[in-house]
GUDREN-556599 format. One record per residue (C-alpha): residue number from 1; residue in three letters; chain; x, y, z. Coordinates in Angstrom, 1 decimal. Example, Ala and Ser with C-alpha at 12.3 -4.5 7.8 and 13.67 -1.06 7.14 Angstrom:
<r><n>1</n><res>ALA</res><chain>A</chain><c1>12.3</c1><c2>-4.5</c2><c3>7.8</c3></r>
<r><n>2</n><res>SER</res><chain>A</chain><c1>13.7</c1><c2>-1.1</c2><c3>7.1</c3></r>
end
This chain:
<r><n>1</n><res>MET</res><chain>A</chain><c1>-94.6</c1><c2>41.7</c2><c3>-0.5</c3></r>
<r><n>2</n><res>ILE</res><chain>A</chain><c1>-97.7</c1><c2>40.6</c2><c3>-2.3</c3></r>
<r><n>3</n><res>ASN</res><chain>A</chain><c1>-100.0</c1><c2>43.6</c2><c3>-2.9</c3></r>
<r><n>4</n><res>ASP</res><chain>A</chain><c1>-97.3</c1><c2>46.0</c2><c3>-1.7</c3></r>
<r><n>5</n><res>GLU</res><chain>A</chain><c1>-98.5</c1><c2>49.4</c2><c3>-2.6</c3></r>
<r><n>6</n><res>LEU</res><chain>A</chain><c1>-94.9</c1><c2>50.8</c2><c3>-2.5</c3></r>
<r><n>7</n><res>LEU</res><chain>A</chain><c1>-93.9</c1><c2>48.4</c2><c3>-5.2</c3></r>
<r><n>8</n><res>THR</res><chain>A</chain><c1>-96.5</c1><c2>49.9</c2><c3>-7.5</c3></r>
<r><n>9</n><res>LEU</res><chain>A</chain><c1>-94.9</c1><c2>53.3</c2><c3>-7.3</c3></r>
<r><n>10</n><res>ARG</res><chain>A</chain><c1>-92.3</c1><c2>54.4</c2><c3>-9.9</c3></r>
<r><n>11</n><res>ASN</res><chain>A</chain><c1>-88.7</c1><c2>54.3</c2><c3>-8.8</c3></r>
<r><n>12</n><res>LEU</res><chain>A</chain><c1>-89.2</c1><c2>52.0</c2><c3>-5.8</c3></r>
<r><n>13</n><res>GLY</res><chain>A</chain><c1>-88.0</c1><c2>48.4</c2><c3>-5.9</c3></r>
<r><n>14</n><res>LYS</res><chain>A</chain><c1>-88.0</c1><c2>45.6</c2><c3>-3.4</c3></r>
<r><n>15</n><res>THR</res><chain>A</chain><c1>-85.1</c1><c2>46.8</c2><c3>-1.3</c3></r>
<r><n>16</n><res>SER</res><chain>A</chain><c1>-86.4</c1><c2>50.4</c2><c3>-1.1</c3></r>
<r><n>17</n><res>ALA</res><chain>A</chain><c1>-89.8</c1><c2>49.0</c2><c3>-0.1</c3></r>
<r><n>18</n><res>GLN</res><chain>A</chain><c1>-88.3</c1><c2>46.8</c2><c3>2.6</c3></r>
<r><n>19</n><res>TRP</res><chain>A</chain><c1>-86.3</c1><c2>49.8</c2><c3>4.0</c3></r>
<r><n>20</n><res>LEU</res><chain>A</chain><c1>-89.4</c1><c2>51.9</c2><c3>4.0</c3></r>
<r><n>21</n><res>HIS</res><chain>A</chain><c1>-91.5</c1><c2>49.2</c2><c3>5.7</c3></r>
<r><n>22</n><res>ALA</res><chain>A</chain><c1>-88.9</c1><c2>48.9</c2><c3>8.4</c3></r>
<r><n>23</n><res>THR</res><chain>A</chain><c1>-89.5</c1><c2>52.6</c2><c3>9.2</c3></r>
<r><n>24</n><res>GLY</res><chain>A</chain><c1>-93.3</c1><c2>52.2</c2><c3>9.4</c3></r>
<r><n>25</n><res>ILE</res><chain>A</chain><c1>-94.0</c1><c2>53.5</c2><c3>5.8</c3></r>
<r><n>26</n><res>HIS</res><chain>A</chain><c1>-96.3</c1><c2>51.2</c2><c3>4.0</c3></r>
<r><n>27</n><res>SER</res><chain>A</chain><c1>-98.2</c1><c2>53.3</c2><c3>1.5</c3></r>
<r><n>28</n><res>ARG</res><chain>A</chain><c1>-98.1</c1><c2>56.3</c2><c3>-0.7</c3></r>
<r><n>29</n><res>ASP</res><chain>A</chain><c1>-100.0</c1><c2>58.3</c2><c3>1.9</c3></r>
<r><n>30</n><res>ASP</res><chain>A</chain><c1>-97.4</c1><c2>57.4</c2><c3>4.5</c3></r>
<r><n>31</n><res>LEU</res><chain>A</chain><c1>-94.7</c1><c2>58.7</c2><c3>2.1</c3></r>
<r><n>32</n><res>LEU</res><chain>A</chain><c1>-96.7</c1><c2>61.9</c2><c3>1.6</c3></r>
<r><n>33</n><res>GLN</res><chain>A</chain><c1>-96.9</c1><c2>62.4</c2><c3>5.3</c3></r>
<r><n>34</n><res>ARG</res><chain>A</chain><c1>-93.2</c1><c2>62.0</c2><c3>5.8</c3></r>
<r><n>35</n><res>GLY</res><chain>A</chain><c1>-92.1</c1><c2>63.6</c2><c3>2.6</c3></r>
<r><n>36</n><res>PRO</res><chain>A</chain><c1>-89.0</c1><c2>62.6</c2><c3>0.6</c3></r>
<r><n>37</n><res>VAL</res><chain>A</chain><c1>-86.6</c1><c2>64.0</c2><c3>3.1</c3></r>
<r><n>38</n><res>GLY</res><chain>A</chain><c1>-88.3</c1><c2>62.6</c2><c3>6.2</c3></r>
<r><n>39</n><res>ALA</res><chain>A</chain><c1>-88.7</c1><c2>59.2</c2><c3>4.7</c3></r>
<r><n>40</n><res>TYR</res><chain>A</chain><c1>-85.0</c1><c2>59.2</c2><c3>3.6</c3></r>
<r><n>41</n><res>CYS</res><chain>A</chain><c1>-83.9</c1><c2>60.3</c2><c3>7.0</c3></r>
<r><n>42</n><res>ALA</res><chain>A</chain><c1>-86.0</c1><c2>57.6</c2><c3>8.7</c3></r>
<r><n>43</n><res>VAL</res><chain>A</chain><c1>-84.4</c1><c2>54.9</c2><c3>6.5</c3></r>
<r><n>44</n><res>ARG</res><chain>A</chain><c1>-80.9</c1><c2>56.2</c2><c3>7.3</c3></r>
<r><n>45</n><res>ALA</res><chain>A</chain><c1>-81.8</c1><c2>56.4</c2><c3>11.1</c3></r>
<r><n>46</n><res>ARG</res><chain>A</chain><c1>-82.6</c1><c2>52.6</c2><c3>10.9</c3></r>
<r><n>47</n><res>GLY</res><chain>A</chain><c1>-79.0</c1><c2>52.0</c2><c3>9.9</c3></r>
<r><n>48</n><res>PHE</res><chain>A</chain><c1>-79.6</c1><c2>51.3</c2><c3>6.2</c3></r>
<r><n>49</n><res>ARG</res><chain>A</chain><c1>-76.9</c1><c2>52.6</c2><c3>3.9</c3></r>
<r><n>50</n><res>ALA</res><chain>A</chain><c1>-79.1</c1><c2>54.4</c2><c3>1.4</c3></r>
<r><n>51</n><res>SER</res><chain>A</chain><c1>-77.7</c1><c2>57.0</c2><c3>-0.9</c3></r>
<r><n>52</n><res>LYS</res><chain>A</chain><c1>-79.4</c1><c2>60.3</c2><c3>-1.6</c3></r>
<r><n>53</n><res>SER</res><chain>A</chain><c1>-80.7</c1><c2>58.7</c2><c3>-4.8</c3></r>
<r><n>54</n><res>LEU</res><chain>A</chain><c1>-83.3</c1><c2>57.1</c2><c3>-2.5</c3></r>
<r><n>55</n><res>MET</res><chain>A</chain><c1>-84.5</c1><c2>60.5</c2><c3>-1.5</c3></r>
<r><n>56</n><res>PHE</res><chain>A</chain><c1>-84.8</c1><c2>61.5</c2><c3>-5.2</c3></r>
<r><n>57</n><res>ALA</res><chain>A</chain><c1>-86.5</c1><c2>58.2</c2><c3>-6.0</c3></r>
<r><n>58</n><res>ILE</res><chain>A</chain><c1>-89.1</c1><c2>58.8</c2><c3>-3.3</c3></r>
<r><n>59</n><res>ALA</res><chain>A</chain><c1>-89.7</c1><c2>62.3</c2><c3>-4.6</c3></r>
<r><n>60</n><res>GLY</res><chain>A</chain><c1>-90.1</c1><c2>60.9</c2><c3>-8.1</c3></r>
<r><n>61</n><res>ALA</res><chain>A</chain><c1>-92.4</c1><c2>58.2</c2><c3>-6.8</c3></r>
<r><n>62</n><res>LEU</res><chain>A</chain><c1>-94.7</c1><c2>60.9</c2><c3>-5.3</c3></r>
<r><n>63</n><res>GLU</res><chain>A</chain><c1>-94.6</c1><c2>62.9</c2><c3>-8.5</c3></r>
<r><n>64</n><res>ASP</res><chain>A</chain><c1>-94.9</c1><c2>59.8</c2><c3>-10.7</c3></r>
<r><n>65</n><res>VAL</res><chain>A</chain><c1>-91.8</c1><c2>60.6</c2><c3>-12.7</c3></r>
<r><n>66</n><res>HIS</res><chain>A</chain><c1>-88.4</c1><c2>58.9</c2><c3>-13.0</c3></r>
<r><n>67</n><res>TRP</res><chain>A</chain><c1>-86.2</c1><c2>60.5</c2><c3>-10.4</c3></r>
<r><n>68</n><res>ASN</res><chain>A</chain><c1>-83.7</c1><c2>61.6</c2><c3>-13.1</c3></r>
<r><n>69</n><res>GLN</res><chain>A</chain><c1>-86.5</c1><c2>63.8</c2><c3>-14.6</c3></r>
<r><n>70</n><res>LEU</res><chain>A</chain><c1>-87.0</c1><c2>65.8</c2><c3>-11.4</c3></r>
<r><n>71</n><res>PRO</res><chain>A</chain><c1>-86.2</c1><c2>69.4</c2><c3>-12.0</c3></r>
<r><n>72</n><res>ALA</res><chain>A</chain><c1>-82.7</c1><c2>70.4</c2><c3>-10.8</c3></r>
<r><n>73</n><res>GLU</res><chain>A</chain><c1>-84.2</c1><c2>73.1</c2><c3>-8.6</c3></r>
<r><n>74</n><res>TYR</res><chain>A</chain><c1>-86.4</c1><c2>70.6</c2><c3>-6.8</c3></r>
<r><n>75</n><res>LYS</res><chain>A</chain><c1>-83.4</c1><c2>68.3</c2><c3>-6.2</c3></r>
<r><n>76</n><res>GLN</res><chain>A</chain><c1>-81.5</c1><c2>71.3</c2><c3>-4.8</c3></r>
<r><n>77</n><res>GLN</res><chain>A</chain><c1>-84.4</c1><c2>72.2</c2><c3>-2.6</c3></r>
<r><n>78</n><res>LEU</res><chain>A</chain><c1>-84.5</c1><c2>68.6</c2><c3>-1.2</c3></r>
<r><n>79</n><res>LEU</res><chain>A</chain><c1>-80.8</c1><c2>68.7</c2><c3>-0.6</c3></r>
<r><n>80</n><res>LYS</res><chain>A</chain><c1>-81.2</c1><c2>72.0</c2><c3>1.3</c3></r>
<r><n>81</n><res>GLN</res><chain>A</chain><c1>-84.0</c1><c2>70.5</c2><c3>3.4</c3></r>
<r><n>82</n><res>LEU</res><chain>A</chain><c1>-81.8</c1><c2>67.5</c2><c3>4.1</c3></r>
<r><n>83</n><res>LYS</res><chain>A</chain><c1>-78.9</c1><c2>69.6</c2><c3>5.2</c3></r>
<r><n>84</n><res>GLU</res><chain>A</chain><c1>-81.3</c1><c2>71.6</c2><c3>7.5</c3></r>
<r><n>85</n><res>HIS</res><chain>A</chain><c1>-82.7</c1><c2>68.3</c2><c3>8.9</c3></r>
<r><n>86</n><res>GLU</res><chain>A</chain><c1>-79.2</c1><c2>66.9</c2><c3>9.6</c3></r>
<r><n>87</n><res>THR</res><chain>A</chain><c1>-77.9</c1><c2>70.1</c2><c3>11.1</c3></r>
<r><n>88</n><res>PRO</res><chain>A</chain><c1>-78.6</c1><c2>70.2</c2><c3>14.8</c3></r>
<r><n>89</n><res>GLY</res><chain>A</chain><c1>-80.3</c1><c2>73.4</c2><c3>16.1</c3></r>
<r><n>90</n><res>PRO</res><chain>A</chain><c1>-79.0</c1><c2>75.5</c2><c3>18.9</c3></r>
<r><n>91</n><res>PRO</res><chain>A</chain><c1>-79.1</c1><c2>73.8</c2><c3>22.3</c3></r>
<r><n>92</n><res>ARG</res><chain>A</chain><c1>-82.4</c1><c2>74.3</c2><c3>24.2</c3></r>
<r><n>93</n><res>GLU</res><chain>A</chain><c1>-82.4</c1><c2>75.5</c2><c3>27.8</c3></r>
<r><n>94</n><res>ILE</res><chain>A</chain><c1>-84.2</c1><c2>73.2</c2><c3>30.2</c3></r>
end
């Protein structure tokens, strides 16, 4: 964990960084590429029992603000994206 870029970001601690590393996320750029919802879903897909607070923490880390200071509208947008991500689409024909 020495020189761990994720630990330099606001809101992210040792456990969050370990979970993100387990999903292949090792830097702020990796977080930007996945986005808060994608990174959160990747952590959950690995079997970690992260709450939605992690998604807000990641969003705050990318904005460099405490996650509690994120605008309520932005949090609602993230929750909507999460719901859309978790909702399976219509079956595709093969």
